N, CA, C and O atoms as CSV, one atom per row, in Angstrom:
chain,resi,resn,atom,element,x,y,z
A,1,MET,N,N,-11.415,5.669,0.306
A,1,MET,CA,C,-10.044,5.243,-0.067
A,1,MET,C,C,-9.673,6.450,-1.219
A,1,MET,O,O,-10.416,6.893,-2.094
A,2,ASN,N,N,-8.344,6.803,-0.926
A,2,ASN,CA,C,-7.901,7.703,-1.861
A,2,ASN,C,C,-6.502,7.128,-3.059
A,2,ASN,O,O,-5.491,6.573,-2.628
A,3,PHE,N,N,-6.643,7.297,-3.963
A,3,PHE,CA,C,-6.028,6.893,-4.876
A,3,PHE,C,C,-5.026,8.113,-5.253
A,3,PHE,O,O,-5.370,9.066,-5.952
A,4,HIS,N,N,-3.576,7.922,-4.619
A,4,HIS,CA,C,-2.373,9.088,-4.963
A,4,HIS,C,C,-1.853,8.432,-6.033
A,4,HIS,O,O,-1.854,9.015,-7.118
A,5,THR,N,N,-1.216,6.856,-5.905
A,5,THR,CA,C,0.040,6.589,-6.574
A,5,THR,C,C,-0.714,6.260,-8.269
A,5,THR,O,O,-1.879,6.020,-8.587
A,6,ARG,N,N,0.252,6.355,-8.897
A,6,ARG,CA,C,0.359,6.088,-10.471
A,6,ARG,C,C,1.339,5.504,-10.871
A,6,ARG,O,O,2.516,5.742,-10.603
A,7,LYS,N,N,0.757,4.437,-11.761
A,7,LYS,CA,C,1.976,3.900,-12.429
A,7,LYS,C,C,1.388,3.503,-14.133
A,7,LYS,O,O,0.330,2.985,-14.492
A,8,TRP,N,N,2.617,4.013,-14.960
A,8,TRP,CA,C,2.300,3.576,-16.407
A,8,TRP,C,C,2.993,2.198,-16.322
A,8,TRP,O,O,4.076,2.053,-15.755
A,9,ILE,N,N,2.281,1.147,-16.941
A,9,ILE,CA,C,2.747,-0.200,-17.389
A,9,ILE,C,C,3.117,0.311,-18.398
A,9,ILE,O,O,2.475,1.010,-19.183
A,10,LYS,N,N,5.067,-0.287,-18.454
A,10,LYS,CA,C,5.760,-0.497,-19.315
A,10,LYS,C,C,6.497,-1.627,-20.012
A,10,LYS,O,O,6.516,-2.663,-19.348
A,11,PRO,N,N,6.908,-1.662,-20.805
A,11,PRO,CA,C,7.338,-3.144,-21.618
A,11,PRO,C,C,7.696,-3.917,-20.393
A,11,PRO,O,O,6.881,-4.628,-19.805
A,12,GLU,N,N,8.877,-3.767,-20.042
A,12,GLU,CA,C,9.203,-4.091,-18.787
A,12,GLU,C,C,8.400,-4.981,-17.508
A,12,GLU,O,O,8.658,-6.127,-17.141
A,13,ASP,N,N,7.441,-4.127,-17.023
A,13,ASP,CA,C,6.243,-4.996,-16.139
A,13,ASP,C,C,5.517,-6.022,-16.913
A,13,ASP,O,O,4.459,-6.444,-16.446
A,14,LEU,N,N,5.946,-6.465,-18.014
A,14,LEU,CA,C,4.729,-7.499,-17.946
A,14,LEU,C,C,5.203,-8.754,-18.073
A,14,LEU,O,O,6.366,-9.016,-18.379
A,15,ASN,N,N,4.350,-9.545,-17.852
A,15,ASN,CA,C,4.720,-10.949,-18.451
A,15,ASN,C,C,5.149,-11.308,-19.242
A,15,ASN,O,O,5.551,-10.452,-20.031
A,16,PRO,N,N,5.386,-12.802,-19.627
A,16,PRO,CA,C,5.074,-13.688,-20.794
A,16,PRO,C,C,4.216,-13.378,-21.624
A,16,PRO,O,O,4.381,-13.005,-22.785
A,17,ASN,N,N,2.568,-13.632,-20.612
A,17,ASN,CA,C,1.053,-13.472,-21.431
A,17,ASN,C,C,0.861,-11.897,-21.931
A,17,ASN,O,O,-0.232,-11.666,-22.447
A,18,GLY,N,N,1.731,-10.864,-21.845
A,18,GLY,CA,C,1.614,-9.448,-22.133
A,18,GLY,C,C,0.748,-8.729,-20.962
A,18,GLY,O,O,-0.049,-7.803,-21.113
A,19,THR,N,N,1.041,-9.273,-19.967
A,19,THR,CA,C,0.192,-8.380,-19.298
A,19,THR,C,C,0.623,-7.464,-18.071
A,19,THR,O,O,1.476,-6.648,-18.419
A,20,LEU,N,N,0.319,-7.388,-16.931
A,20,LEU,CA,C,0.973,-7.281,-15.872
A,20,LEU,C,C,1.548,-8.202,-15.072
A,20,LEU,O,O,0.825,-9.051,-14.553
A,21,PHE,N,N,2.655,-8.198,-14.880
A,21,PHE,CA,C,3.705,-9.000,-14.163
A,21,PHE,C,C,2.848,-9.063,-12.183
A,21,PHE,O,O,3.052,-8.084,-11.464
A,22,GLY,N,N,1.945,-10.337,-11.591
A,22,GLY,CA,C,2.044,-9.917,-10.090
A,22,GLY,C,C,2.943,-9.052,-9.913
A,22,GLY,O,O,2.786,-7.835,-10.008
A,23,GLY,N,N,4.291,-9.824,-9.549
A,23,GLY,CA,C,5.569,-9.701,-8.591
A,23,GLY,C,C,5.779,-8.061,-8.782
A,23,GLY,O,O,5.980,-7.165,-7.963
A,24,SER,N,N,5.704,-8.066,-9.567
A,24,SER,CA,C,5.797,-5.985,-10.150
A,24,SER,C,C,4.938,-5.482,-9.116
A,24,SER,O,O,5.405,-5.023,-8.073
A,25,LEU,N,N,3.546,-5.551,-9.380
A,25,LEU,CA,C,2.300,-4.847,-8.807
A,25,LEU,C,C,2.525,-4.918,-7.551
A,25,LEU,O,O,2.236,-3.941,-6.861
A,26,LEU,N,N,3.246,-6.402,-6.789
A,26,LEU,CA,C,2.846,-6.428,-5.410
A,26,LEU,C,C,4.245,-5.775,-4.529
A,26,LEU,O,O,4.149,-5.452,-3.345
A,27,ARG,N,N,5.667,-5.635,-5.403
A,27,ARG,CA,C,6.627,-4.434,-5.138
A,27,ARG,C,C,6.055,-3.181,-5.110
A,27,ARG,O,O,6.236,-2.337,-4.232
A,28,TRP,N,N,5.427,-3.085,-5.997
A,28,TRP,CA,C,4.874,-1.240,-6.044
A,28,TRP,C,C,3.808,-0.854,-4.777
A,28,TRP,O,O,3.645,0.246,-4.249
A,29,ILE,N,N,3.208,-2.017,-4.506
A,29,ILE,CA,C,1.874,-2.007,-3.041
A,29,ILE,C,C,2.753,-2.117,-1.764
A,29,ILE,O,O,2.534,-1.310,-0.861
A,30,ASP,N,N,3.763,-3.082,-1.610
A,30,ASP,CA,C,4.373,-2.982,-0.452
A,30,ASP,C,C,5.352,-2.061,-0.134
A,30,ASP,O,O,5.894,-1.995,0.969
A,31,GLU,N,N,5.684,-1.055,-1.472
A,31,GLU,CA,C,6.677,-0.241,-1.232
A,31,GLU,C,C,5.216,1.621,-0.712
A,31,GLU,O,O,5.410,2.681,-0.117
A,32,GLU,N,N,4.180,1.094,-1.284
A,32,GLU,CA,C,3.603,2.448,-1.277
A,32,GLU,C,C,2.693,2.490,0.476
A,32,GLU,O,O,2.296,3.441,1.149
A,33,ALA,N,N,2.645,0.763,0.740
A,33,ALA,CA,C,2.019,1.094,1.660
A,33,ALA,C,C,2.678,1.030,3.294
A,33,ALA,O,O,2.185,1.215,4.407
A,34,ALA,N,N,4.418,0.568,2.657
A,34,ALA,CA,C,5.025,0.968,3.967
A,34,ALA,C,C,5.293,2.586,3.970
A,34,ALA,O,O,5.418,3.245,5.001
A,35,ILE,N,N,5.359,3.103,2.658
A,35,ILE,CA,C,5.498,4.565,2.967
A,35,ILE,C,C,3.894,5.302,3.691
A,35,ILE,O,O,4.059,6.061,4.646
A,36,TYR,N,N,2.711,5.094,3.300
A,36,TYR,CA,C,2.133,5.004,3.869
A,36,TYR,C,C,1.850,4.637,5.497
A,36,TYR,O,O,1.050,5.235,6.216
A,37,ALA,N,N,2.404,3.908,5.752
A,37,ALA,CA,C,2.590,3.444,7.401
A,37,ALA,C,C,3.596,4.844,8.144
A,37,ALA,O,O,3.304,5.654,9.023
A,38,ILE,N,N,4.798,4.658,7.361
A,38,ILE,CA,C,5.728,5.265,7.713
A,38,ILE,C,C,4.922,6.857,8.166
A,38,ILE,O,O,5.247,7.487,9.171
A,39,VAL,N,N,3.977,7.244,7.318
A,39,VAL,CA,C,3.544,8.366,7.434
A,39,VAL,C,C,2.756,8.774,8.799
A,39,VAL,O,O,2.909,9.578,9.718
A,40,GLN,N,N,1.726,7.659,8.375
A,40,GLN,CA,C,0.728,7.891,9.710
A,40,GLN,C,C,1.459,7.273,11.164
A,40,GLN,O,O,0.770,7.482,12.162
A,41,LEU,N,N,2.638,6.613,11.384
A,41,LEU,CA,C,2.993,6.404,12.283
A,41,LEU,C,C,4.404,7.438,12.927
A,41,LEU,O,O,5.046,7.487,13.976
A,42,GLY,N,N,4.401,7.978,11.952
A,42,GLY,CA,C,5.884,9.034,12.169
A,42,GLY,C,C,6.982,8.738,12.765
A,42,GLY,O,O,7.690,9.355,13.562
A,43,ASN,N,N,7.080,7.150,12.017
A,43,ASN,CA,C,8.764,6.444,12.302
A,43,ASN,C,C,8.826,5.928,10.771
A,43,ASN,O,O,7.847,5.597,10.102
A,44,GLN,N,N,10.812,5.929,10.160
A,44,GLN,CA,C,10.525,5.383,9.005
A,44,GLN,C,C,10.773,3.837,9.543
A,44,GLN,O,O,11.175,3.114,8.632
A,45,ARG,N,N,10.663,3.343,10.481
A,45,ARG,CA,C,11.310,2.079,10.979
A,45,ARG,C,C,10.113,0.969,10.820
A,45,ARG,O,O,9.683,0.321,11.774
A,46,VAL,N,N,9.686,0.859,9.603
A,46,VAL,CA,C,8.255,-0.272,9.929
A,46,VAL,C,C,8.723,-0.816,9.209
A,46,VAL,O,O,9.581,-0.410,8.426
A,47,VAL,N,N,8.042,-2.421,9.339
A,47,VAL,CA,C,8.264,-3.542,8.671
A,47,VAL,C,C,7.356,-4.247,8.260
A,47,VAL,O,O,6.668,-4.677,9.186
A,48,THR,N,N,6.935,-4.668,6.949
A,48,THR,CA,C,6.008,-5.579,6.910
A,48,THR,C,C,5.844,-6.913,7.540
A,48,THR,O,O,6.540,-7.908,7.335
A,49,LYS,N,N,4.720,-6.784,8.421
A,49,LYS,CA,C,4.244,-8.278,9.084
A,49,LYS,C,C,3.610,-9.610,8.260
A,49,LYS,O,O,3.937,-10.797,8.260
A,50,PHE,N,N,2.452,-8.791,7.491
A,50,PHE,CA,C,1.633,-9.552,7.090
A,50,PHE,C,C,0.700,-9.222,5.957
A,50,PHE,O,O,-0.088,-8.278,6.011
A,51,ILE,N,N,0.821,-10.073,4.879
A,51,ILE,CA,C,-0.628,-9.805,3.608
A,51,ILE,C,C,-1.808,-10.608,3.729
A,51,ILE,O,O,-1.620,-11.822,3.645
A,52,SER,N,N,-2.610,-10.336,3.851
A,52,SER,CA,C,-3.546,-11.655,3.200
A,52,SER,C,C,-3.728,-11.919,1.429
A,52,SER,O,O,-3.193,-11.441,0.429
A,53,GLU,N,N,-4.717,-12.877,1.677
A,53,GLU,CA,C,-5.072,-12.926,0.604
A,53,GLU,C,C,-5.116,-11.633,-0.365
A,53,GLU,O,O,-5.661,-10.546,-0.174
A,54,ILE,N,N,-4.207,-12.202,-1.700
A,54,ILE,CA,C,-4.369,-10.958,-2.727
A,54,ILE,C,C,-5.363,-11.512,-3.950
A,54,ILE,O,O,-5.273,-12.517,-4.656
A,55,ASN,N,N,-6.052,-10.757,-3.919
A,55,ASN,CA,C,-7.361,-11.022,-4.962
A,55,ASN,C,C,-6.921,-10.115,-6.560
A,55,ASN,O,O,-7.031,-8.907,-6.771
A,56,PHE,N,N,-6.358,-11.314,-7.603
A,56,PHE,CA,C,-6.063,-10.477,-8.543
A,56,PHE,C,C,-7.318,-10.572,-9.146
A,56,PHE,O,O,-7.670,-11.751,-9.175
A,57,VAL,N,N,-8.200,-9.757,-9.678
A,57,VAL,CA,C,-9.831,-9.443,-10.150
A,57,VAL,C,C,-9.443,-9.668,-11.693
A,57,VAL,O,O,-9.598,-10.722,-12.310
A,58,SER,N,N,-8.787,-8.201,-12.305
A,58,SER,CA,C,-8.147,-8.280,-14.067
A,58,SER,C,C,-6.951,-7.674,-13.982
A,58,SER,O,O,-6.258,-7.168,-13.099
A,59,SER,N,N,-6.890,-7.885,-15.283
A,59,SER,CA,C,-4.956,-7.504,-15.709
A,59,SER,C,C,-5.120,-6.175,-16.281
A,59,SER,O,O,-6.153,-5.721,-16.773
A,60,ALA,N,N,-3.941,-5.575,-16.161
A,60,ALA,CA,C,-3.447,-4.384,-16.977
A,60,ALA,C,C,-2.454,-5.011,-17.916
A,60,ALA,O,O,-1.780,-6.033,-17.787
A,61,ARG,N,N,-2.567,-3.793,-19.281
A,61,ARG,CA,C,-1.809,-4.176,-20.234
A,61,ARG,C,C,-0.456,-2.706,-20.576
A,61,ARG,O,O,-0.463,-1.497,-20.349
A,62,GLN,N,N,0.492,-3.608,-21.173
A,62,GLN,CA,C,1.077,-2.387,-21.899
A,62,GLN,C,C,0.349,-0.865,-22.147
A,62,GLN,O,O,-0.349,-0.632,-23.134
A,63,SER,N,N,0.600,0.007,-21.207
A,63,SER,CA,C,0.754,1.386,-21.710
A,63,SER,C,C,-0.701,1.781,-20.471
A,63,SER,O,O,-0.838,2.888,-19.949
A,64,ASP,N,N,-1.325,0.977,-20.308
A,64,ASP,CA,C,-2.220,1.311,-18.737
A,64,ASP,C,C,-1.340,2.123,-18.046
A,64,ASP,O,O,-0.120,2.226,-17.912
A,65,ILE,N,N,-2.876,2.957,-17.438
A,65,ILE,CA,C,-2.541,3.467,-16.149
A,65,ILE,C,C,-2.817,3.089,-14.971
A,65,ILE,O,O,-3.968,3.513,-14.868
A,66,ILE,N,N,-2.585,2.607,-14.037
A,66,ILE,CA,C,-3.272,2.351,-12.689
A,66,ILE,C,C,-2.977,3.069,-11.433
A,66,ILE,O,O,-2.110,3.940,-11.367
A,67,GLU,N,N,-3.569,2.767,-10.627
A,67,GLU,CA,C,-3.411,3.432,-9.690
A,67,GLU,C,C,-3.442,2.735,-8.063
A,67,GLU,O,O,-3.870,1.589,-7.930
A,68,LEU,N,N,-3.129,3.245,-7.288
A,68,LEU,CA,C,-2.806,2.408,-6.078
A,68,LEU,C,C,-3.350,3.105,-5.269
A,68,LEU,O,O,-2.955,4.270,-5.266
A,69,GLY,N,N,-4.683,2.662,-4.048
A,69,GLY,CA,C,-5.114,3.481,-3.296
A,69,GLY,C,C,-5.245,2.068,-2.115
A,69,GLY,O,O,-5.521,0.869,-2.147
A,70,ILE,N,N,-4.758,3.364,-0.893
A,70,ILE,CA,C,-4.259,2.511,0.262
A,70,ILE,C,C,-4.752,3.208,1.690
A,70,ILE,O,O,-4.296,4.333,1.895
A,71,VAL,N,N,-5.564,2.697,2.609
A,71,VAL,CA,C,-6.720,3.094,3.869
A,71,VAL,C,C,-5.858,2.816,5.282
A,71,VAL,O,O,-5.208,1.771,5.248
A,72,ALA,N,N,-5.812,3.176,5.851
A,72,ALA,CA,C,-5.709,2.636,7.184
A,72,ALA,C,C,-7.159,1.614,7.807
A,72,ALA,O,O,-8.201,2.266,7.732
A,73,THR,N,N,-7.295,0.629,8.201
A,73,THR,CA,C,-8.344,0.390,9.061
A,73,THR,C,C,-8.399,0.100,10.418
A,73,THR,O,O,-9.411,0.161,11.116
A,74,GLU,N,N,-7.135,-0.259,10.817
A,74,GLU,CA,C,-6.693,-0.471,12.301
A,74,GLU,C,C,-5.743,-0.235,13.343
A,74,GLU,O,O,-4.628,-0.665,13.049
A,75,PHE,N,N,-5.811,0.240,14.323
A,75,PHE,CA,C,-4.169,0.643,14.302
A,75,PHE,C,C,-4.141,-0.188,16.134
A,75,PHE,O,O,-4.837,0.169,17.084
A,76,GLY,N,N,-3.188,-1.240,16.116
A,76,GLY,CA,C,-3.345,-2.024,17.203
A,76,GLY,C,C,-2.084,-0.994,17.550
A,76,GLY,O,O,-1.616,-0.085,16.865
A,77,ARG,N,N,-1.654,-1.545,19.060
A,77,ARG,CA,C,-0.744,-1.074,20.081
A,77,ARG,C,C,1.066,-0.863,19.168
A,77,ARG,O,O,1.707,0.159,19.414
A,78,THR,N,N,1.496,-1.654,18.447
A,78,THR,CA,C,3.021,-1.133,17.394
A,78,THR,C,C,2.181,-1.987,16.443
A,78,THR,O,O,2.752,-2.998,16.036
A,79,SER,N,N,1.085,-1.800,16.064
A,79,SER,CA,C,0.692,-2.122,14.451
A,79,SER,C,C,0.053,-1.140,13.949
A,79,SER,O,O,-0.337,-0.208,14.652
A,80,ILE,N,N,-0.236,-1.230,12.092
A,80,ILE,CA,C,-1.153,-0.525,11.426
A,80,ILE,C,C,-1.300,-1.862,10.375
A,80,ILE,O,O,-0.519,-2.721,9.965
A,81,THR,N,N,-2.970,-1.501,10.139
A,81,THR,CA,C,-3.476,-2.378,9.342
A,81,THR,C,C,-3.700,-2.037,8.407
A,81,THR,O,O,-4.501,-1.153,8.711
A,82,LEU,N,N,-3.605,-2.000,6.838
A,82,LEU,CA,C,-3.964,-0.767,5.725
A,82,LEU,C,C,-5.059,-2.420,4.899
A,82,LEU,O,O,-5.210,-3.602,5.208
A,83,ARG,N,N,-5.427,-1.735,4.073
A,83,ARG,CA,C,-6.590,-1.864,2.865
A,83,ARG,C,C,-5.761,-1.686,1.447
A,83,ARG,O,O,-4.697,-1.071,1.521
A,84,CYS,N,N,-6.107,-2.096,0.393
A,84,CYS,CA,C,-5.386,-1.840,-0.471
A,84,CYS,C,C,-6.186,-2.187,-1.635
A,84,CYS,O,O,-6.693,-3.309,-1.672
A,85,GLU,N,N,-6.410,-1.161,-2.831
A,85,GLU,CA,C,-7.595,-1.732,-4.124
A,85,GLU,C,C,-6.111,-1.119,-5.269
A,85,GLU,O,O,-5.262,-0.237,-5.144
A,86,VAL,N,N,-6.391,-2.024,-6.212
A,86,VAL,CA,C,-5.819,-1.176,-7.251
A,86,VAL,C,C,-6.519,-1.136,-8.604
A,86,VAL,O,O,-7.146,-2.099,-9.045
A,87,ARG,N,N,-6.357,0.225,-9.348
A,87,ARG,CA,C,-7.677,-0.136,-10.401
A,87,ARG,C,C,-6.971,0.518,-11.595
A,87,ARG,O,O,-5.837,0.978,-11.466
A,88,ASN,N,N,-7.755,0.570,-12.962
A,88,ASN,CA,C,-7.492,0.961,-13.749
A,88,ASN,C,C,-7.543,2.797,-13.898
A,88,ASN,O,O,-8.614,3.403,-13.843
A,89,LYS,N,N,-6.599,3.289,-14.033
A,89,LYS,CA,C,-6.883,5.072,-13.463
A,89,LYS,C,C,-7.962,5.097,-14.684
A,89,LYS,O,O,-8.970,4.886,-14.008
A,90,VAL,N,N,-8.509,5.228,-16.219
A,90,VAL,CA,C,-9.252,5.596,-16.978
A,90,VAL,C,C,-10.431,4.750,-16.916
A,90,VAL,O,O,-11.446,5.441,-17.003
A,91,THR,N,N,-10.681,3.447,-16.792
A,91,THR,CA,C,-11.893,2.389,-16.675
A,91,THR,C,C,-12.503,2.591,-15.381
A,91,THR,O,O,-13.710,2.765,-15.209
A,92,ARG,N,N,-11.466,2.555,-14.320
A,92,ARG,CA,C,-11.733,2.551,-12.581
A,92,ARG,C,C,-12.081,1.027,-12.336
A,92,ARG,O,O,-12.444,0.663,-11.217
A,93,LYS,N,N,-11.968,0.139,-13.389
A,93,LYS,CA,C,-12.200,-1.688,-13.089
A,93,LYS,C,C,-10.962,-2.142,-12.337
A,93,LYS,O,O,-9.891,-2.353,-12.906
A,94,SER,N,N,-11.125,-2.262,-11.237
A,94,SER,CA,C,-10.851,-3.112,-10.103
A,94,SER,C,C,-9.817,-4.209,-10.572
A,94,SER,O,O,-10.243,-5.312,-10.914
A,95,ILE,N,N,-8.548,-3.947,-10.595
A,95,ILE,CA,C,-7.402,-4.893,-10.769
A,95,ILE,C,C,-6.927,-5.661,-9.700
A,95,ILE,O,O,-6.386,-6.732,-9.973
A,96,LEU,N,N,-7.023,-5.333,-8.604
A,96,LEU,CA,C,-6.503,-5.959,-7.679
A,96,LEU,C,C,-6.883,-5.612,-5.680
A,96,LEU,O,O,-6.290,-4.674,-5.149
A,97,THR,N,N,-7.367,-6.036,-5.271
A,97,THR,CA,C,-7.610,-6.002,-4.057
A,97,THR,C,C,-6.783,-6.638,-2.681
A,97,THR,O,O,-6.297,-7.769,-2.711
A,98,ILE,N,N,-6.724,-6.032,-1.864
A,98,ILE,CA,C,-5.944,-7.102,-0.276
A,98,ILE,C,C,-6.127,-6.282,1.088
A,98,ILE,O,O,-5.507,-5.371,1.636
A,99,ASP,N,N,-7.675,-7.301,1.479
A,99,ASP,CA,C,-7.942,-6.766,2.674
A,99,ASP,C,C,-6.876,-6.242,3.422
A,99,ASP,O,O,-6.941,-5.024,3.589
A,100,LYS,N,N,-5.839,-6.862,3.956
A,100,LYS,CA,C,-5.144,-6.738,5.391
A,100,LYS,C,C,-3.355,-6.641,4.651
A,100,LYS,O,O,-2.827,-7.571,4.041
A,101,LEU,N,N,-2.917,-5.720,4.835
A,101,LEU,CA,C,-1.101,-5.619,5.179
A,101,LEU,C,C,-1.278,-5.091,6.374
A,101,LEU,O,O,-2.250,-4.344,6.489
A,102,VAL,N,N,-0.475,-5.308,7.482
A,102,VAL,CA,C,-0.010,-5.580,8.552
A,102,VAL,C,C,1.867,-4.999,8.898
A,102,VAL,O,O,2.932,-5.605,8.782
A,103,PHE,N,N,1.560,-3.696,9.309
A,103,PHE,CA,C,3.189,-3.001,9.429
A,103,PHE,C,C,3.325,-3.000,10.721
A,103,PHE,O,O,2.311,-2.849,11.403
A,104,VAL,N,N,4.443,-3.145,11.272
A,104,VAL,CA,C,5.027,-3.280,12.462
A,104,VAL,C,C,5.890,-1.762,12.854
A,104,VAL,O,O,6.918,-1.320,12.339
A,105,ASN,N,N,5.021,-1.176,13.979
A,105,ASN,CA,C,6.618,-0.112,13.958
A,105,ASN,C,C,7.406,-0.590,14.956
A,105,ASN,O,O,7.058,-1.215,15.958
A,106,LEU,N,N,8.928,-0.118,14.474
A,106,LEU,CA,C,10.190,-0.610,15.275
A,106,LEU,C,C,10.073,0.895,16.038
A,106,LEU,O,O,9.547,1.983,15.802
A,107,GLY,N,N,11.081,0.131,17.344
A,107,GLY,CA,C,11.839,1.146,17.665
A,107,GLY,C,C,13.473,1.402,17.946
A,107,GLY,O,O,13.659,0.224,18.254
A,108,GLU,N,N,14.804,1.994,18.087
A,108,GLU,CA,C,15.570,1.869,17.521
A,108,GLU,C,C,16.524,0.888,17.797
A,108,GLU,O,O,17.598,0.725,17.218
A,109,ASP,N,N,16.019,0.196,18.791
A,109,ASP,CA,C,16.422,-1.211,18.851
A,109,ASP,C,C,16.370,-2.108,18.348
A,109,ASP,O,O,16.861,-3.130,18.827
A,110,GLY,N,N,15.556,-2.072,16.810
A,110,GLY,CA,C,15.108,-2.843,16.168
A,110,GLY,C,C,13.324,-3.919,16.689
A,110,GLY,O,O,12.418,-4.285,15.939
A,111,LEU,N,N,13.446,-4.075,17.943
A,111,LEU,CA,C,12.285,-4.574,18.224
A,111,LEU,C,C,10.898,-3.304,18.035
A,111,LEU,O,O,10.955,-2.099,17.789
A,112,PRO,N,N,9.640,-4.293,18.297
A,112,PRO,CA,C,8.690,-3.708,18.041
A,112,PRO,C,C,8.308,-2.639,19.438
A,112,PRO,O,O,8.411,-2.801,20.653
A,113,ALA,N,N,7.785,-1.400,18.501
A,113,ALA,CA,C,7.592,-0.422,19.754
A,113,ALA,C,C,6.470,0.345,19.506
A,113,ALA,O,O,6.307,0.807,18.377
A,114,ALA,N,N,5.237,0.663,20.863
A,114,ALA,CA,C,4.181,1.225,20.933
A,114,ALA,C,C,4.191,2.964,19.672
A,114,ALA,O,O,4.824,4.020,19.679
A,115,HIS,N,N,3.584,2.620,19.176
A,115,HIS,CA,C,3.242,4.254,18.535
A,115,HIS,C,C,2.694,5.428,18.800
A,115,HIS,O,O,2.926,6.538,18.321
A,116,GLY,N,N,1.684,4.955,19.889
A,116,GLY,CA,C,0.449,5.418,20.017
A,116,GLY,C,C,-0.447,6.447,19.023
A,116,GLY,O,O,-0.742,7.618,19.263
A,117,LYS,N,N,-0.647,5.974,18.320
A,117,LYS,CA,C,-1.326,6.248,17.356
A,117,LYS,C,C,-3.327,5.202,17.652
A,117,LYS,O,O,-3.762,4.211,18.238
A,118,THR,N,N,-3.725,6.093,16.961
A,118,THR,CA,C,-5.724,5.882,17.101
A,118,THR,C,C,-6.191,5.981,15.761
A,118,THR,O,O,-7.097,5.223,15.415
A,119,GLU,N,N,-5.794,6.663,15.087
A,119,GLU,CA,C,-6.725,6.921,13.935
A,119,GLU,C,C,-5.577,7.667,12.772
A,119,GLU,O,O,-4.464,8.081,13.096
A,120,ILE,N,N,-6.102,7.710,11.499
A,120,ILE,CA,C,-5.477,8.369,10.919
A,120,ILE,C,C,-5.659,9.835,10.759
A,120,ILE,O,O,-6.771,10.363,10.740
A,121,THR,N,N,-4.346,10.587,10.625
A,121,THR,CA,C,-4.120,11.506,10.289
A,121,THR,C,C,-3.759,12.669,8.555
A,121,THR,O,O,-3.367,12.138,7.516
A,122,TYR,N,N,-3.922,13.635,8.633
A,122,TYR,CA,C,-3.471,13.978,7.553
A,122,TYR,C,C,-2.715,14.771,7.212
A,122,TYR,O,O,-2.766,15.322,8.312
A,123,ALA,N,N,-2.032,15.364,6.686
A,123,ALA,CA,C,-0.871,16.418,6.231
A,123,ALA,C,C,-1.168,17.526,6.930
A,123,ALA,O,O,-0.277,18.036,7.609
A,124,SER,N,N,-2.253,18.005,6.900
A,124,SER,CA,C,-3.290,19.581,7.560
A,124,SER,C,C,-2.780,19.614,8.856
A,124,SER,O,O,-1.990,20.426,9.338
A,125,ASP,N,N,-3.508,18.292,9.557
A,125,ASP,CA,C,-3.462,18.061,10.579
A,125,ASP,C,C,-1.715,18.053,11.568
A,125,ASP,O,O,-1.283,18.522,12.621
A,126,ARG,N,N,-1.255,17.297,10.539
A,126,ARG,CA,C,0.505,17.283,10.938
A,126,ARG,C,C,1.149,18.319,10.595
A,126,ARG,O,O,2.363,18.259,10.786
A,127,ILE,N,N,0.705,19.335,10.113
A,127,ILE,CA,C,1.318,20.383,10.260
A,127,ILE,C,C,1.121,21.213,11.928
A,127,ILE,O,O,1.932,21.967,12.466
A,128,ARG,N,N,0.108,20.872,12.323
A,128,ARG,CA,C,-0.290,21.885,13.468
A,128,ARG,C,C,0.422,21.374,14.557
A,128,ARG,O,O,1.063,22.045,15.367
A,129,GLU,N,N,0.256,19.900,14.543
A,129,GLU,CA,C,1.771,19.556,15.659
A,129,GLU,C,C,2.412,19.723,16.423
A,129,GLU,O,O,3.360,18.960,16.611
């Protein structure tokens, strides 16, 4: 799993307990996962269909730097399934895991559309296409 996106925890990201608000973290994950799906499927029209159990393992505090890791685990005919882990950049301690985030590829009509992808591609592979 690659960890590319990093976030610096600021005061506006905290809950009343002084730790990272889960809603902020989930917003960042959904956005990062959507970008990952868009890049993998080559289509900006993707929607979140399903997010499995969200396992909050530990907390992050103000000034922590966290990183989000996402990887594709399955390609359906119109969907892509991802796995996510969030960890503390410095300590590498896991903060959250999500086993399944499913995104659906949409056509111009807004309906699910086949994407034709079967495996992860990387920027260097797409440049040659």
